C-alpha positions as CSV (number, residue, x, y, z in Angstrom):
1,M,-37.5,2.0,143.3
2,S,-39.7,4.7,144.9
3,V,-39.6,7.3,147.6
4,K,-42.2,8.3,150.2
5,I,-42.8,11.8,151.3
6,G,-43.2,12.5,155.0
7,I,-43.0,15.5,157.3
8,S,-42.0,16.4,160.8
9,P,-44.9,18.0,162.7
10,I,-42.4,20.6,164.0
11,A,-43.9,23.4,161.9
12,W,-47.1,23.0,163.9
13,Q,-45.8,21.6,167.2
14,N,-42.2,22.6,168.0
15,D,-40.9,20.5,170.9
16,D,-38.0,22.8,171.5
17,L,-40.0,26.0,171.3
18,P,-43.5,25.1,172.5
19,D,-44.6,28.7,173.0
20,L,-43.8,29.5,169.4
21,T,-46.5,27.0,168.2
22,A,-48.9,27.2,171.1
23,A,-51.8,28.2,168.8
24,F,-51.6,24.8,167.0
25,T,-52.3,21.2,167.9
26,M,-50.8,17.9,166.9
27,E,-54.2,16.8,165.6
28,Q,-54.1,19.8,163.2
29,A,-50.6,18.9,162.2
30,L,-51.5,15.4,161.2
31,K,-54.8,16.3,159.6
32,E,-53.3,19.1,157.4
33,A,-50.2,17.1,156.6
34,R,-52.3,14.3,155.2
35,E,-54.6,16.7,153.3
36,I,-51.5,18.1,151.6
37,G,-50.4,14.6,150.5
38,Y,-47.8,13.6,153.0
39,T,-48.0,9.9,153.8
40,G,-45.8,9.8,156.9
41,V,-45.0,11.8,160.0
42,E,-42.0,11.7,162.3
43,R,-42.8,11.2,166.0
44,G,-43.5,14.3,168.1
45,Q,-43.5,14.6,171.9
46,R,-47.1,15.5,172.0
47,M,-48.2,12.3,170.4
48,P,-49.4,9.4,172.6
49,S,-46.3,7.8,174.3
50,D,-47.6,4.2,174.5
51,T,-47.2,2.0,171.4
52,E,-50.9,1.0,171.0
53,G,-52.1,4.5,171.7
54,L,-49.6,5.9,169.1
55,R,-50.7,3.2,166.6
56,A,-54.3,4.1,167.0
57,Y,-53.5,7.8,166.8
58,L,-51.6,7.4,163.5
59,E,-54.2,5.1,162.0
60,A,-57.0,7.5,162.9
61,N,-55.2,10.1,160.8
62,D,-54.3,7.6,158.0
63,I,-50.6,8.4,158.3
64,A,-47.5,6.2,158.9
65,L,-44.7,6.7,161.3
66,C,-41.7,7.6,159.2
67,G,-39.0,7.9,161.9
68,G,-38.4,10.0,165.0
69,W,-35.8,11.7,167.1
70,C,-33.7,9.9,169.7
71,S,-31.6,12.0,172.1
72,G,-28.5,9.9,172.4
73,A,-25.8,10.0,175.1
74,S,-23.3,7.5,173.8
75,L,-20.4,9.9,174.4
76,V,-20.9,9.6,178.1
77,N,-22.7,6.3,178.5
78,D,-21.3,2.8,178.1
79,F,-23.0,0.5,175.7
80,A,-25.2,-1.3,178.2
81,T,-26.5,2.0,179.7
82,E,-27.2,3.5,176.3
83,R,-28.9,0.3,175.1
84,E,-31.3,0.3,178.0
85,A,-31.9,4.0,177.5
86,V,-33.1,3.5,173.9
87,R,-34.6,0.1,174.2
88,G,-38.2,1.3,174.7
89,Q,-38.1,3.5,171.6
90,V,-36.5,0.7,169.5
91,E,-39.2,-1.7,170.5
92,Q,-41.9,0.8,169.8
93,F,-40.6,1.7,166.4
94,V,-40.2,-1.9,165.4
95,A,-43.8,-2.5,166.4
96,L,-44.9,0.4,164.3
97,N,-42.8,-0.4,161.3
98,S,-40.8,2.8,161.4
99,P,-38.0,2.9,158.8
100,C,-35.4,4.1,161.4
101,I,-34.6,5.9,164.5
102,V,-33.1,9.3,164.0
103,Y,-30.2,9.3,166.5
104,A,-28.1,12.3,167.5
105,E,-25.6,12.9,170.4
106,C,-27.3,15.2,172.9
107,S,-25.2,14.7,176.0
108,N,-23.4,18.0,175.5
109,T,-25.3,19.7,172.7
110,V,-26.1,23.4,172.8
111,Q,-29.0,23.2,170.3
112,G,-31.6,23.7,173.0
113,Q,-29.8,26.5,175.0
114,I,-31.3,29.8,173.9
115,G,-28.5,31.7,175.6
116,T,-25.6,29.8,174.1
117,P,-24.3,30.8,170.6
118,V,-24.4,27.9,168.1
119,N,-20.8,28.9,167.4
120,D,-19.9,27.6,170.8
121,R,-21.0,24.1,170.1
122,P,-18.8,21.2,171.4
123,K,-16.1,20.1,169.0
124,L,-14.1,16.9,168.9
125,S,-10.8,16.2,167.2
126,K,-10.8,13.7,164.3
127,D,-9.4,11.0,166.6
128,D,-12.1,11.6,169.1
129,V,-14.9,11.5,166.5
130,L,-13.4,8.2,165.1
131,A,-13.4,6.8,168.7
132,Y,-17.0,7.9,169.2
133,A,-18.0,6.4,165.8
134,A,-16.6,3.1,166.8
135,K,-18.5,3.2,170.0
136,I,-21.9,3.9,168.5
137,T,-21.3,1.2,165.9
138,E,-21.9,-1.3,168.7
139,L,-25.2,0.4,169.5
140,A,-26.2,0.5,165.9
141,K,-25.4,-3.2,165.5
142,W,-27.7,-4.0,168.4
143,M,-30.5,-1.8,167.0
144,A,-30.1,-3.6,163.6
145,D,-30.3,-7.0,165.3
146,Q,-33.7,-5.8,166.8
147,G,-34.9,-4.8,163.3
148,M,-34.4,-1.1,163.6
149,P,-31.8,0.9,161.6
150,M,-30.0,3.8,163.3
151,A,-30.0,6.8,161.0
152,Y,-27.5,9.3,162.6
153,H,-28.5,12.9,162.4
154,H,-25.7,15.5,162.0
155,H,-27.2,18.5,163.7
156,M,-26.4,22.1,164.5
157,G,-25.0,22.5,168.0
158,T,-23.8,19.0,168.4
159,I,-20.5,17.2,168.1
160,I,-21.4,16.1,164.5
161,E,-22.3,19.3,162.7
162,S,-19.7,20.1,160.0
163,E,-18.9,18.2,156.8
164,D,-15.6,17.1,158.4
165,D,-17.6,15.7,161.4
166,V,-19.9,13.8,159.1
167,N,-16.9,12.4,157.1
168,W,-15.1,11.3,160.2
169,L,-18.2,9.7,161.7
170,M,-18.8,7.7,158.6
171,E,-15.2,6.8,158.2
172,G,-14.9,5.6,161.8
173,S,-18.2,3.7,162.0
174,G,-19.4,0.4,160.7
175,P,-22.0,0.1,157.9
176,E,-24.7,-0.4,160.6
177,V,-24.5,3.3,161.3
178,K,-26.6,4.8,158.6
179,L,-26.9,8.5,157.8
180,C,-29.9,10.8,158.2
181,F,-28.9,13.3,155.6
182,D,-30.2,16.7,156.4
183,T,-29.7,19.4,153.6
184,G,-30.3,22.4,155.9
185,H,-28.2,21.4,158.8
186,L,-25.3,20.5,156.5
187,L,-25.3,23.8,154.7
188,F,-25.8,25.8,158.0
189,G,-22.8,23.9,159.3
190,G,-20.7,25.1,156.3
191,G,-20.8,21.8,154.4
192,D,-21.1,21.0,150.7
193,V,-24.5,19.4,150.3
194,L,-24.0,17.5,147.1
195,A,-20.4,16.5,147.8
196,T,-21.4,15.0,151.1
197,L,-24.4,13.2,149.6
198,N,-22.4,11.8,146.8
199,R,-19.6,10.7,149.0
200,W,-21.8,8.8,151.5
201,G,-24.8,7.8,149.3
202,D,-24.4,4.2,150.2
203,R,-24.9,5.0,153.9
204,V,-27.9,7.4,153.5
205,H,-30.9,5.7,154.9
206,H,-33.2,8.7,155.6
207,V,-33.3,12.2,154.1
208,H,-34.5,15.5,155.6
209,F,-35.3,18.2,153.1
210,K,-34.8,21.5,154.8
211,D,-33.9,24.8,153.1
212,I,-32.1,27.8,154.6
213,R,-32.2,31.5,154.3
214,P,-28.5,32.4,153.9
215,A,-28.7,36.0,155.2
216,I,-30.2,34.8,158.5
217,V,-27.7,32.0,158.8
218,Q,-24.9,34.5,158.2
219,D,-26.3,36.8,160.8
220,A,-26.5,33.9,163.3
221,R,-22.8,33.1,162.7
222,E,-21.5,36.7,162.7
223,N,-23.6,37.8,165.8
224,N,-23.3,34.7,167.9
225,L,-27.0,33.8,167.9
226,S,-28.1,30.6,169.5
227,F,-29.5,27.8,167.4
228,L,-33.0,28.5,168.7
229,D,-32.7,32.2,168.1
230,A,-31.7,31.4,164.5
231,V,-34.7,29.2,164.1
232,I,-37.0,31.9,165.4
233,A,-35.4,34.4,163.1
234,G,-36.2,32.1,160.1
235,A,-32.9,30.4,159.4
236,F,-34.8,27.3,158.1
237,T,-37.6,27.0,155.6
238,V,-39.2,24.5,153.3
239,P,-37.7,23.4,150.0
240,S,-38.0,26.0,147.2
241,D,-38.1,28.9,149.7
242,G,-34.4,29.2,150.4
243,C,-31.1,28.8,148.5
244,I,-30.6,25.0,148.1
245,D,-30.9,23.4,144.7
246,F,-33.2,20.5,145.6
247,Q,-33.4,19.4,141.9
248,A,-29.7,18.6,142.1
249,V,-30.3,16.7,145.4
250,A,-33.2,14.8,143.8
251,N,-31.1,13.9,140.8
252,A,-28.3,12.6,143.1
253,L,-30.8,10.5,145.0
254,K,-32.1,9.0,141.7
255,A,-28.5,8.3,140.6
256,M,-27.9,6.3,143.9
257,D,-31.3,4.5,143.6
258,Y,-32.5,5.9,146.9
259,D,-35.8,4.3,147.9
260,G,-36.5,5.7,151.4
261,W,-38.3,8.6,152.9
262,I,-37.9,12.2,152.0
263,V,-39.0,14.1,155.1
264,V,-39.7,17.9,155.3
265,E,-38.4,19.3,158.5
266,A,-38.6,23.1,158.5
267,E,-39.1,24.6,161.9
268,Q,-39.9,28.4,161.8
269,D,-42.2,30.9,163.3
270,P,-45.7,30.0,162.2
271,A,-46.8,33.6,162.5
272,K,-44.4,34.4,159.7
273,A,-44.7,31.1,157.8
274,P,-48.2,29.5,158.2
275,P,-47.6,25.8,158.6
276,Y,-50.2,24.6,156.0
277,D,-49.2,27.0,153.3
278,Y,-45.4,26.4,153.7
279,S,-45.8,22.6,154.1
280,K,-47.8,22.5,150.9
281,M,-45.2,24.7,149.2
282,G,-42.5,22.2,150.2
283,Y,-44.6,19.2,149.2
284,D,-45.5,20.5,145.8
285,H,-41.8,21.3,145.1
286,I,-40.7,17.8,146.1
287,V,-43.3,16.2,143.8
288,E,-42.1,18.4,140.9
289,I,-38.4,17.7,141.4
290,C,-38.9,14.0,141.9
291,K,-40.9,13.8,138.7
292,T,-38.1,15.7,136.8
293,A,-35.4,13.4,138.4
294,G,-37.3,10.3,137.5
295,L,-37.9,9.4,141.2
296,Q,-41.2,7.5,141.5
297,I,-43.3,8.5,144.5
298,A,-45.0,5.6,146.3
299,A,-48.8,5.9,146.6
300,G,-50.1,6.4,150.0
């Protein structure tokens, strides 16, 4: 059993806040990520959109596709409509041997609305989440039949943000709905990182390692900041630079024989946190804790 270490290019190229990272290029992101030691990268909007163009782009940088965001709308779409909306990405990710699609419900999210407090995110009752979970199971089954797992991303500002939301989603969905377990989003959302990981370890297919700065998260909650304002202020950072005990997380992953990708996703202001330096800090910490936990890192 072994893990692979990847990164989202969001520290260099933030799709939600392009002005924040205007001084950086996607080419720089991939080049520097590979120099640091990352062997995979999640898809970014500023990469080639066509499959063969993306394949050549990744191969030129000697880096694999290790997932990518999918803005879902299953809450408002019927199955057939949503299937056709994601079909192109599913086909592309199958062709490029991605380990999963990182799916999140974005039909009513406030995550991209800089004027809307993250506290005002849409909330569903348990019964409504259970119904939604049953609905996306059909989509996840179809994806799995195509050869592409759905890894559902609980995310700030969406209907699946809190620990309860994650529990209800997992309880109400079939095993085809995998979990993209994100340490930073779970803690920002008020959840217990280790309890949730241990409870749903058998459903975890993809892992995002993201740390938080608790004082900034507290400020965002108390002063009704938007999600993006919290990001700009520095709510997120790389492993070892915040408050999360990633050694305990790595130990738990070892105990459950996790053998997927660990992906650093730590969007912040590059003027305050230079992408190369911080991405290397996160990588070095992951290598250290994996070694201590007995998690073998696949060569790349």
